[in-house]
N, C-alpha and C positions, 0 to 999 in steps of 0.2 A: 870518342874516336880513339882508336887504338894507336900505340906508338908506331906501328908499322906502317900506317896509312901516309901516303905521300900526295904532295899537291904540286901541279904544274901551273904555273902562271905565265900567260902570254902576253903580248903586247905591252908590257911594262914601260913606264917613262923614267921617273925618278926612283922606282923601286921602294916607293914609300908603303904601298899596299902589301908588298912581299914582304918587308920589314916588319909591318904589323903581325902578320901571321906568323914568321918565324919566332915571335916570341913565346909562341904557344908550345910547349914542351912535347905535346902529343904529336906535332906534324913535322915531316921533313920538307922543306921547300926547295923547289927547283923554280928560278925565276929567269924569264927570258925578255929580251927587247930586239926590235928590229934594226936597232943602230950599232954603229961601230963602238967600242969601248970608249974612244977618245970623246966621241961626241955624246955619249951618255954622262960621261964624268962632268962635262960642263954645267949641267943642271944643278940647281941649288938642293942640297941634301943628298945626292946621289951617292957621293963616296961613302958618306957615314952610313947609309942604308944598305949599301953593298956589305960594307963590313960587318954590319949587324947580322946580315944573312949568313955569311961565311962563317962567323963565330958561332952560330947556332947550329952548324953542321950543314947548311943548305948550300945550293949551287946556282951560282950566276953565270947566265950563258948570254952573249952578244950576237947579233947578225943572225937572229932565228926568225924565219918567216913562218907567221902563225897559220898559213895556208900550205906550207911544205914542211911541217913538222917532221915527218920520217926521213927529211934529207939532212937534218941536222946529224952529225954524226955521235954526240954525247948522248943523244935521245933514243938512238936505235935499240930495240930490245926492251925498252924501258916501258913499265905500265904504271900509270896513275889512278888513284883513287877518286880524285877530283882534278878537273882542268878548268882554270878560271880566266876569263877575258872580261876586263873591265871596260864598260864604255868604248866599244869598238867604233872606229870612223875611219875612213879612206882619206879624210883631209880635205879642207876647205870646201867648196861648194860642189862636192862630189854627187849628190843627188842620192835618191833612195835606192835606184837600181844599182848603183855601183856598191853600196853599202850592203844591199840584199846579197850580191854576188859574194862579197867579202866574208858575211856570215856563213853562207853555204859552203864555200871553200875550207873555212877555218872547221865546220863542223865534220866535213869529210876527211879533213885531216886528223883532227884531234881524236876522232873514234877508233883510230888506229893505235893510240896510245893509252887508250881507256881500259881499265879493268872491267870485268863482267858485271860487276856489282857498282861500278863507278859513276860519277855524276858530273856533268857540265854546267858550269855557272857562268852565265852571260849577264852582265848588268847593262842596262839601257836607260837612257833618259826617258822621261815620262811621256808616252805617246809614239815612241819610235816602235815598239814591240808589234802593234797592230792587234792585240787581244784586248777582250773585255775588262782586263785588269788596269788597262790604261783609262786614267781620267783626266782631262778629256781624251777621248777616243778619237783617233784621226780615221779618216776614209782608208779602208785596207789596201787599196791601190797606192796610197801615198804612205804606207808605213814600211818598215824593215821586213814585215812577216816573218817573225823570228821562228815561230811554230813550224812553218812550212817550211822553211829553210833547214831547220834541224830534223825535219821528216825526210830529208833527201840523204841522210846520213843514217836513218833507221833510228832516230831518237825521238822520244816522245817528251812532252812539257809535263813534269811532275808537280811542280809548284811556282807560284808567282807570289813573292811578298817584297815589301819596301827595302831598298838598300839601306842597310844600318851603318850610315857613315859614323855615328857616334861611337861604335863598337871598335872604330879603328882610329884613334886619335891621332895619330900620326900620319894617317893617310892625306895626301894632297894631290887632286885630280890635275893634271897638268896640260891634259889636252891632246890634240893631235901631234904627234913626235914631239912631246913635251914642250909644247909652245906655252908662253906664259897664261894665254886665256884658256882656263879649264872649261870643263862641261858643267851644267848645272846638275848635280847629283842630289840636291836636297830632295827631290821628288822621283828619284830614280827607282827603276824596279829590278830585282834580281829574279832571273829566270833560271830554273833548275831543270835540267834535262837527265833522262835516263834512257838505257838501251830499250828497244822494243823487241818483243820475240819475232823472229822471220815468220815469213808466211810459209805455212806447209805446203808443200806440193800434194796435189790430189791423187790420191791412190785408189785403185780399183779394189772395192771390198767384195769379195765372193762370200755369200752367207749360206750355210745348209742348215735346213730345219725340217721339222716332222710336223706337216699339216694334214689333219684329217686322214690319217693313215698312210700318206704319201711322204716319202723322204725327198725333198726337193732341193735343188741347187741353182741359186740365182745371184745376179749381179744387183748389188744396192745402186741406185741411182747416185752418180757422182757428186751431186750437190748435197747429198744427205749422208756420205759417206763419214764424216766426222760428227755425226749426231747420234749414231747407234753404239750401243756398249759403253756409255759414258758413266753408267751407275749413280747418277745423280740422287735416285731414290733408294739406293741401298741403305740397310741400317748402318747407323752410325756416322752416315753423310752429313757434312755440315753446308752443302750446297743450299742456296736460297730456294729452290725448288722443294727441296725435302723440309726446310724449315717452315715454309708456307703450308704444305701439306700437315705437318705435325700442329701448326697453329689452328688450322681448320677443323682437325679431328678432336683436337683437345676442347675447342669451342663447341663443337656439336655433341660431343661426349657428355658435357654439363646437362643435356637435355635428354639424350636418348644413349643407349648402348650402341657402341660403334666396333665393328670388327673388320679387318682388312685380309684379305687372301695374298699369300705370296707365292701363289702358282706362277710359274713362268708361262708367259702367253707368245707364240711366235708371231713375228712381225707380219707375215702373209695371210691372207684369208682368201676364200675362194669367191667369185663373182657373185655365186648364188646367196651368199651370206649380206650382199648389201641391203636386201630388202629389211633387214634387221634393224636398221637405222631409219627407216621410214623415210620421211621427206627432209631428215636434218642434213642429209649427205648427198651432194650432187655426183654422179658417176664422173662428170668433166672434172671435178676436183681430186679424183683418185690418181694415185701413182699406179698404173697398170703394169705389171711385171709379166715378162715373158722367160720361162724358165730355160735353163742350161741343161738340166737333167733332173729326170723325176723318176723315181723307183718306188713301187708299190711295198709297203711294210706288211708282211704277214707273220701273224703268230705261229701257225702252223704250216711249216714251208713242206708241202708235199710234192715238189717239183722232182723230176728225175735227175740224175747226175748230168746227163747232157744239156737238160735245160739250165740247170744251175750254171755250167760252164758258160753256155751262151750269154745267159744274163751278165756273169762276171766280165766275159769279152766285152759286152755291150759298155758296161759300166766303166771298164778300163779305157774303151775308145772315147767315150764320152769325156771322161776326166782328162785323157791325154790331149783332147780337143780343146778343153779349158786351159790346161797348162801351155798348149801351143799359143793360144789365143793371148794368155797373159803376157808370152814373151815379145808378142808383137806391138803390146801396148794398149792403152785404153780405147783407142778408136776401134781397133780390131775386135775387142771384146765385146763392145756395143754392137756391132755388127752380128756377132755371132748370136746375142741375144735376140735380135730381131729374126733371125733365121730359125730357131729354135721354138717355134710356135707350137704350143700343145693343139692337136687336132681335135680334140674332144669337144670343141664347141665351147659355149658360155660356161658350162660346168667346169671346164678345164683352165678358165682364165683365173688369174691371180690379181690380187692388189695389195699394196701396203695398208694395213689397218688404219681407216680414218677416224676410228674411234674404237673404244673397248666395249660399246654396247653388246656387240654379239657375243663376246666372251662372258660379259655379265649373264645374258640370257643363257648361255650354255652351263655356266657354273649352278645357275638356279634350277635347271632341270635335274640336276643331281639331288639324290635324297639327301646327302649330307650337307649341300649347301642350302637346300630348302629348309631343312632343318635348324640350321645355323641363322636362316634368314627369319624364320618364324619363332625360333627357340624353343622347338619341339623334338624330342626324341621320338621318331616315328614308330620305333619299335615298341615303346610301352607308353607312349604320350606323356612322358615325365620331362620336367624341365631340364634344359642342358645349360652349360656354361660355355660362354664364348668369350675368350681373352679377358677373362677374371669378372665377367658381368653376368650375373645370374638372371635367367629369363623365366617367368612365370606365364603360362597360359599360352593359348593358340597363338597370339599375337607377340608372344615374346617380350623382351625388355625387363628392366628392373621395375618390380612392382606392376607388372602389366603394360609398361610403358614400350611401344615399338622399338626396335633395334634398326641399326642400318648396317648394311653390309656392303664393302667397298673393294675396288680394286684400282690401281693406278699404273701407268705407264707411257711410254712414247707413242705417239700417233703422228700420221703424215697427212699432208693435205697439199696437193698440186696446185698452189695459188700462184696470181701474178706478184712480182716483186712490187712490194708497197712497203711503207715504214713500219706499219703493224700488221702485215701478213707474214704468218709464221708457217714455213713449210714443215716444220717437226716442232712439237712441243708435247708437254707431260699433261695427261689428262687424269682428273680425278674423278672417278664415277662411283656415286653411292646410290644404294636402292632400299627400299624397306616397304612393307605393308603395313597400311595406318587404317584405323576406322574411319570410314567415311565422314562420320558426324564430327571428327576432331578437326577437321579443316587442315589437313597436313601441308597443303601447299602455303597456306597463310602462316603455319607456325614455322615452318622450316625458312621461309621467305624472311620471316622476322628475325629469326635467329642468324641467317647469314647476313642480314642488314646490320645487326648489332655488330657483326665481327668485320664486316669490310666497308660499311658506310664511312667511318672515318678515314679511309684511303682513298675514296672519290668514287667507290661503287654504289650506282643506283639501281633499283629494282623496277622494272616495268611489266604490268600486267598484259599477257597477249593470248587471247584465246584458250585460257584455262592453264596456260603456263606462266612461269614467271621468266623473264630475261634478266640478266644481270649485265649492265653496261658501265662504260667507263668512258670520260671524255676523251676522245681522239683515239683511243685503243679499241673501241666497239665492245662487241660482245666478249664477255669474259666468263660467262657461265649460263647456266640453265636449270630450271627446276619444273619437271612435267609430271603429269599424273596419268595412269592407265589402268586397264581393267586388272583386277588382283585374280580374277578366274572364280571367284565365289559370291557372285551376285552383286548386290549394291552396298553391302556391309562394309566393304574394306576397299581400298583403293591402293594400287602400287605407285609409289613415288619415285622418280629417278632424278638424281643431280648430278650435272656434269659440269665440272669446273676446270678452266684452264690456268693451270698451275703456272705457267712461264709468264703470262701477262699479268696474274696476280702477283708474281715476285716482282715485277717492274714496279707496280704500284706500292706494294707494301715496303718496299727498300728503296724507293725513288730512285730507280735505274734510269738511266737517260737513254737506253737502247736496251731491247730484248737481246742483241746478239751478244751482249756482255756475259748473259748466261752459259755461252759455248765457249769462252775464252779459255785457253790454256795457261794463260799468264797467272802465275802463283799470286800475284799483287791481288787478283780477284777474290779468290777465296780465303785470302787472309784476314779480310774483313769479316768473315762469317766464321771464324775458328772458335770464337766463344759464345757462339749461339745467340747473336744479339735479337731482342724481339723486335716484331715488326714495327715500323715507324722510325727505326733508326735508319736516317738517309745514308746511301752509299757515296762514298768519296772517291770520285774518280780519279784514275792513276794517269789519266791521258787528258791533260786539260786543252779545251779550245782547239780540237782537230778541226783542220780546213775542210771545206767542201769542194769539189771538182765537178764540174758539168761538162760533159761531152755528147755532141749529136752523132749519131749514126743513121744513115739512110741507105735503103737497098731495093732492088728489085726482087720480089718473092720467086721461089722455084717451086717444082712440082711437089716436094716435101714439106713446105711452109706449114708450120703449126705454132701458134702464137705460145702455148704452154711450153713447147720445145724451146722457144726462143728465151723465155724467162728462166727456164732451167739451165741453158747455157750461160746467161747472164751470171747467174750465182755460181757457177763452176769457174768462168773464165776470170770473173772479179774476185774470187775467194770470199765472197759474202759481202764484199765492201760496196756495192751498189744498194742504196736504201730506197731509191724511188725511179720509177721508169714512166715517163709520160709520152704519149703520142702527140706529136707535134703537128704532123701532115700526112696526107695520103693522096696519092695521084693513080688513076687508073688509065692506062694507055688504051686509047681506043681500037687502035689497029693490032696491037700485039697481045691483047688479053693478058697482060700484066699489070700488078699492082706494086706501085712503090710505097715504103712506110718510112717516115722519118721519126725516130725516137729520140728523146734526151734522156740521159742517163746521169743520175747524181751519185756520186761516189764520196762515200764519208764513213770513217771507222773511229770508234771510241776504244778498240782493243789493240789496234796495231798503228805504227807510223805509217801514214799515207800520204806520200808527196806527190807532186804534180807528174814526175818522171814515172812513178809506179802507177799512178792512176792510168796515165797514157798507155804504159805497156799493158796493163790490163785490158784496155780498150781495143789495144791492137790484136790481142789474143782473142777477144771476142769476134773480131771480124774474120780471124782464120776459122774459128769454131762455126762461124755462120756459114762461110763459104763451103767449108768441107763437110758439114754435117746436114745442114738445110739447103744446100744447094741455093742460096741467094747470090746476087750479084751487088756487091757494095758499088755504091755512086758516090763520085767524087770524094775518093778516099781521103785525100789531104784538105778538102775543104769542109768534110763532114765533122771534123772535129773541133770543138772550141771549148775553152776554159774560162770558167767563172767561179770565183770564190766568195761563198755567202758568209 
């Protein structure tokens, strides 16, 4: 701790704890108590402790309300690196509700005096905190719910450890308002809180891409806008998604030559390319995109000056429209997206890529890619070298061993909100041509099993394919075989792996949403490129769950996928489960009522009951304005339960 770091102590009784801290030369102590000076000095040892604090350069303040710290004139404008509240209590038989309220008001007050990297330390008797660290643990409703109260001030629980009374030899706990009977601190717990990052506002992201000769402009779905352009797979990245990819490629390279393309792939695909995925992708799971603008790219522009002027005018009008819509906000922009439907029929429809398989097929049709795949220079049938691995013979690879050609990137699936449903994730796609007699599916399956079985991945044979599954997470990868186009002597093998779910498994992440966190405390744990198997240490401990019900009559534009999209956007991704509780069809009005239960929970941000309720109210507004639903029993439809 540097000499410049300062500590604020609140709720002190006889100042014995503050005196113990003041003996540490690295700190400057400001000790406060709620009593008048003459009352505080009546307690044994108080005068000596106060003198010790002042002699060490500390400050002692009286009549300071810990729930209104900013109203104390000497504290105005001050920032502290640590704020300490030891064994808070409202006094006598005040009950858990009053003590929870005390904690809540204290957190809301002290955070205004806390430096950006500061900590709040709250010591509680065993059982009071309401976290799994309490042994024995009380029922949650009978605890002080310290993590939930701190979340009201946008603080997250960083650490819990035993209160080290022996470290402060002169400390004597005096109890409420310095009464003779002190608290039982022997099994007390110290709770350490830090600031949470604020929730980022949803921004409209307009993307311009070249897709099959067309320059297109479109609006990225709001719930996905924070997922794109994050660069998790960039060279030099220490993100766990990149570390898992490197681990897999290195493990496979021990058996086969592996080369990865670095070609940029657009997010959009044309609808006609959906057939490239076979039966693996359901069109209902695709994000279908309506363009804001589409221009045909031509290498040889033969249009007249008048035609070019007309095209430029239309382009300006289109862009002006986008700018006008942007100025009107997100809702107007979505309306514009629905109006500008391409009239070319199915061939003019676009979707966000649900897989990279179509790009893999496209790359393999190129002569260079085909040569890289097979390890053959088509000009003279000589061996070629791909990423340092020399390939010999028509099937390529080192010493005739087949090679794998790969591509990786972000893919999207319009799936319902669920604990392990990922609307955006990184796919690693590998392909290779193998002799049929070598049983390539079995060989690759065995290698993947060796690499991934220690982390809970199982292999299941299914109709000539291998499915890689994990308990609760479901499907994390697949190995399939197809016709290589040269008879029965060889077979084309395709390996698809979900890098995000594998990152969760290999680094023991409690939640896949952590992968998308902007909090620097997440990536700090991966700066030294830890090997798989090293468990992640959460920077937010024991976050609470909040449950709210919502019921409504559906309107003419009702679509359940749009409902789930609205949930992700309105809740900033904090809803982890959606359960259909009840449905009712009105016999006369031809309307249907739905009741859903939403579970709010976040491992990345402070999520309080107040914040979760606000998100829930935002969702009601979204549904009313966008899906034209009618909310039923607005006040009664919400309920809270913490799990």
